N, C-alpha and C positions, 0 to 999 in steps of 0.2 A: 583359176579362176571361181571358181564356185565359193573356194572357202575363203573370199575376198569379197564376194558378194555377199553371202551368210554373216560372216562378220561385220559390214555397213549398215547391214538390216540390224543385228540383233545391237548393237550399238543403238541405233537409234529407237530403239522398243521399249515402251517404259511397261514393266507388271507390275498392278496393284499388287500390295498384300491381300490373301485371302481374304472374305467377308463374306462367304458363303449366308444367305439370309433364312433365317427360320421362316420354313411357309409354313399356313394352316390350312388343315385337312381340306377343306373349303376348296382354298386356292390352289390347292395340286388334281383337285378332283376337276376343277375348271381349264387349269391347263393341260390333263391328260385324257377331257373328255371325247376329241377327236380317237384318240389312239386305243379306247375302249370301244368306243362302237364301231374304229374300223373292222376288226375281226381276220382281216387276211390283207399279205402284203407279201412284196415278189422279191425276193434277196438275189442280186448278181454277183456273181464272180468272175471275176473276167481281169487277166493280166497275162503276165508272159508265159507263163505255165502254162497255156494251154496250149503253147506251141509245140511241146512235145508228148505232152498232155500226162503231164506229173503232178504228184500233190504240190499243189501253190505252197510255196517256201519252205516247209516242215521237209520236203524229199530234200534239202542240203544238210539243213537242220537236225534230221536225226542221221546225217552220214551213209545216204543212200545215194546220192554220189557228189562231186565234188565243187564248192562253189562256183570254181568258173565254167564250169561243166551247165551248173544248174544257171547261169549267167549268160550264156552263148545262146538258148533262149530272145535275147533282144534282138538278136539278130532276123529270127524270122518272125515277128510279131507286125504283123500289115495291117488289120483294120481295113483290108481292103475292099472287105462286103460290107462295112458297118453302116448301118439305119436307124440311126436313135430314134427316129418317128414311127419306124418299124415293131422295134421292142415296146416302146410307149403302148403303143396300139394296143396290142399282145395282152400287153399287164393289165390296162384297162378291161379288155375284153375278159381278163380274169376274173371279173371281179373287186380287186384287188383295189383297195384303199390309201395303198401308199408301196414305196420301193426306195430298197435300201441299197447301194452299189458302192464297190469297195475302189475307194478313191484310191487306197493305198494299202495292200497286204504286208506281212513281215518283212517281205525282200526287200523293201523301200521303194521298190519301182512306182511312181506314181501318176495316175490315169491323168492328170490336170498339169499344167506346164506350170510346173513350181518353178518360183524362184529361190526359194529358201532352201532348196536342200542338191544333193547332184547328179539322183535319180530321175526320171519321167518317161513315158514313152514319148513325148514332145521330142528329146532330144537324141535319144538312145536307142530307138527302134527306126523301122523302115516307116513306121506309121506316121510321125513324123510332126503330131499332130498332137495338140489337145481334145479328150475324149469324152471328156467330164462333161463341160460346160453344155456340147447342143444335146446331152442328156436330159443335162437338170431341166433346161429350157423346155423339151417337149414335155418333162412330166409336170411344169408350172402347166406350158399352155394346155394339157389334160387336167388338171384340176385336182392334179395328184398329191399326196402329201408325199416332200421328198425327202429321204433319209440318207446318208452317207455312212459311210466303215470310214472305219480309221483305226489302223495297228499306232497303238501308243508305244510294240516293238519295234525296232529296224534293224536287223541282221546285219543291215550292209553299209550301216553307218560307221565309219572310223571312232564318235564318241559313246558309242552304247557300248556297254561292258558284255555283253551277250553277245557269241558269235555263233556255234555250234553249241546240240549237246555235251559234248566233250571239247571244247574250249571257250577261252573267256579272254575277253584281252586286257579288264585290268576290273578290280573290285571299287566300288564306288568311295568307301570310306579312306583308299588310300591316295584317288584320284579325283578331289569333291569339283576341282573347278572342270576338268574335263567333265564331267557328269552333269553341270550345270550347262555345258553349252550343250549338250545335247535335249535338257530341259526345255533351252529356250530355242531349241531347234523347233519340237514340238509342237511348243506356243507361234511360234512365225507361220509354220504350214497350216496350224489352224488356223490362225487368222485370217489367214490368206482363204479358206473353206468358208468361213462366214461372211467377209466381207463379198465374196463373186457368187455364192450361192444362199446365204443366211437360209441353211436346210431347218428345217420342220422338227428333225431328231439327227443324233448321232448316235450312231452303234461302233461303240470302241472293241476292241480287242487284245488279250496281250497282256492284260494288268495286272494277271499270277506272276509275274517275273520279278515286279519293285513293288513296294509297300506305297501308300496311299501317300505318305508325306517324301517319299521319294518322288514320287511321278508330281508331286503340288497337286495334287487331282480338284483340292478346293481351289486354286488356282487358275486350273483348267475347266472348271466349270460357272467362276466369275468370268471368264473370258467369252465364254460362248451364249453366257446371259446378256454379256452385256450388248451383243450385237443381236440375240434375237433372246429375250426376256420371256418366251414359252416355250423355249425350245426343250425338247424332251432327252432325256438320256439313257442309255443301257445299262444294263446292272454291272458292266466290266470295267468298272475305274474306282474298285477296292472302295467300296459303298456310300459311293456319293451319286448313284444311278438311281431311275425312277420305276425301274421295272426288273423283273428277273429274265434271265433268257437258258432257259432248257436247251438241249441240243439234240437233234435226232430222234432221241427215245423220248414218247411222250410221257408226261406222267401219269403214276398210278392211282395215285389219289392229288385232290385237289392240293396247287399251292396253297402255302400262307401266302405269299404276297397278293397284297389286292391287285397288283394290274403282273402281266406277264406275258412271254411270247413266245412258242415253242419253234424254232430255227430248224427246217427242215430238206432234207436233199429227196430228188426226184429220183435218182438212182440211188449210189453210195458214194457217190464225189460231190466236192462244191462245185471244183471248177473244171472244166470239160476234160475229161481221162478217156482218148480213144478205145481203149479196150472194158473200160465199163461200160455193159449194157445192159445191167441189174436194175432196169426202170422198175419202180412200182406201176401198179395200175390205176388210174383214175380211182377208181371205186374204193383199195387201201389206201389214198389219198388222201381221198374224201372224207374217209373212215377216219383217216386222224383229225381234220379240219371240223369234224362234227363232236369230235374227241376234246378237243379243245375250246369247242363252243359251249359242252356242258360242263367245262370247269369255270368257263367267264375269261378264259383265254383269247389271244391271238394265234395264227398260224402264222408264218415268215417264210415260205416254201421259194426254194431255192433252184436258179436254172444258171448252167456253164457255156455260153454264148464259145465256139471255136476262134483260134488268134484270129482268123478274118472277122467275124463278127457274125455270123449265121446262128443260128438255135438248133441244137439235134431236133430231128422231128418227133422224137417219142417225147420230147419236153413242151413241143408246142403245142399236140396233143392234149395231153395234161392242162394244161391252161384252157383249152378250148375249150375241155370238156366242162374243168371247173366254170369257164364263164355261163354255159348254160345251167348249171345246177343252181349258180349263185345267181343270176335272172330270173329264174322261176323262181324261187324260195327265198327272194331280201329279206320280205317279212320275217322271215325264221333266222335270218343270217344277222344283220346291221344292226345294231343296237340293243341286243339282247345281254343278257347276264346268265349266272351259271344256275344251271337247273337243277331238279328236283334231288335227291340223294337217290347212288345208283340201284338201291333196292328194292325202290317202286317200281321200277321199270326194267324189263328186257330189252336194253338200247341208252342210246343218249337222249337227254333232254337237254331244252334252254328255255327259261322265262323270259317274257318281252317284259318293256320297262314297271308297266302297273304291276307285275306279280300277277296276272288275273287270267295268262294264257299260256298253258306246258305246249311248247313244242317240242312232237314225239318225232326225232329222228332214227328212220327205222331200214336201218342196212341189209337187210334179209326178208324174205321173201315169207309172211304168216301163215300161219295156218289156218286162216280164215277170220280169229282177232289176235287183237292185243290185246294187254292186261295192266293197267296202273290200279296197285297195292296199296291202300291207306289214305287214300284222298277223301279228306271228312269234306269238303266244297260238293256243294250243287251242280253238274255240269249243266250250260246252258246250250251249247253248241258243239259239235266234233264237225271239221270239217278234213277235207283233202290243202295242203298249202298249195299254192300255183293254180289253181282250178277251180276252188271252192267248194266242190261236191258234197254234200252234207252228206257223216257216217252215222250208221244207227248203233248207237249204244245203249247200252245196260248196266243197271248195277244189282249182283248177286249176293248172298251171303253176307245179310244187314239184317241183322236181327233186332226188333224193336227195343230188346232188352238192354243190349249192349252198347257202349260208349265206343264200341272198336267200330270201323266204318267197314261197308262191304267192299269186293272188288268188280272195279269199272271194267266192264269189256265193251270194245272196241271191234268194227267188224271194217274189213280191210279187204275188199275184195280186188283179184286179179288186176282188175280193170284199171284199179287209179293207181298200180306199181309205177315207180318212176325205176326208169332203168339203173341208175345207182343207190341213191338212198331217198325213200318214200319218206316226207314229212309231213304231219297232223296234227293241228291245230286244237285245242281243247280248252274253249272257255268257259269261266268258272264264276259263281256269284262273287268275286270280291278274290283278295292275296290267296295265294295257293296254302292250305294248311293241310298238315298232315300227322299221320297217327302215325307213332315208334313207338309204342309199347310193345309188347313180348303176346298181348292177347289178351283174352279172359274167358273164364267159370261159368255157368250158368250159377246163380245166388236167387234169384228169383225168376219166375214163369207161369 
């Protein structure tokens, strides 16, 4: 029956030729503004893979278990304790400004009651209902930005060429009509998501398996923007995305992309896995967050609910501590931009929009003082972000005959330290100016 419904739906659809318009830098900056300012998002991986606690989709693709065994998890997916409001309350408490949820992973099982495809939790699991819509409604009520993860690949679909790492169904060049059916299926599901939720962001995945031409990537972008002209799209749509998405490992050097977001797990797994107890501490993850801030990026921090919808206590604790820290230090989080080069300060830094405040993130207990090197500006004021307490500061090693600036030392007493990461604000006499030379010898004295 589902094949008949799909064929009728696709017969009624008209897909215009791709006409992705060229966008000015100013127009893109305006469209990306909320994302650029948001800094923190929450990722959610939830699906049938939480039943046995195995790797989402990859476990059958990599032949760790048979496909039929993987799909048996459908019978155990109940969502019996699912409380979307509680999820969103926790996300908002964390300080996140947006959330991205897996509407459909590579296994093809949709979280909404899709009419375009054969697999959904509404029709194939004891949950028996659309789980995406109530979450999206709560996100909107909370004033957060909504992002939907959508897998371009669908290893369960009969018309998708790839099945597992060692087996394929067909070659696109040999059966172009069959591939076109899959392209139309993707567009039909994306149309459902656009009409129902009008997301602010689409988070694609799986694009590496096909070319942009085969995916009809330009047409997909046109489709999304026909419903929301300001929609933001991540990089995983073969060259048509708005921002880069490094995964798990924080970049060591600042990415060349103007906009980027690190997606990071709290333990080692995206979805819930019973045996994965390797949880990172709030301190470790806040350091990762400050590292992202210092390089002008966002952090998309992931949690994986159990099949019933409850969230592991360790992940709840991390998000609550993020909330305490971001609330206290909000002026040094939202709307900031990349800080000064790492050689100038032993820690992470960011700048305010005007560039005349340097925020110092100190994840350690200083031995009395911290130092900024090569700062040409005069310093008007130094304070503890979150309390406003003024700190003493002094410049040493500034020779009157040299253009090389001295070293700024800031006293940081134990009494002002945050339990996780202390943030210091440094107000300058103008936009930050830095000396980056190799020093100077005396020529006149």
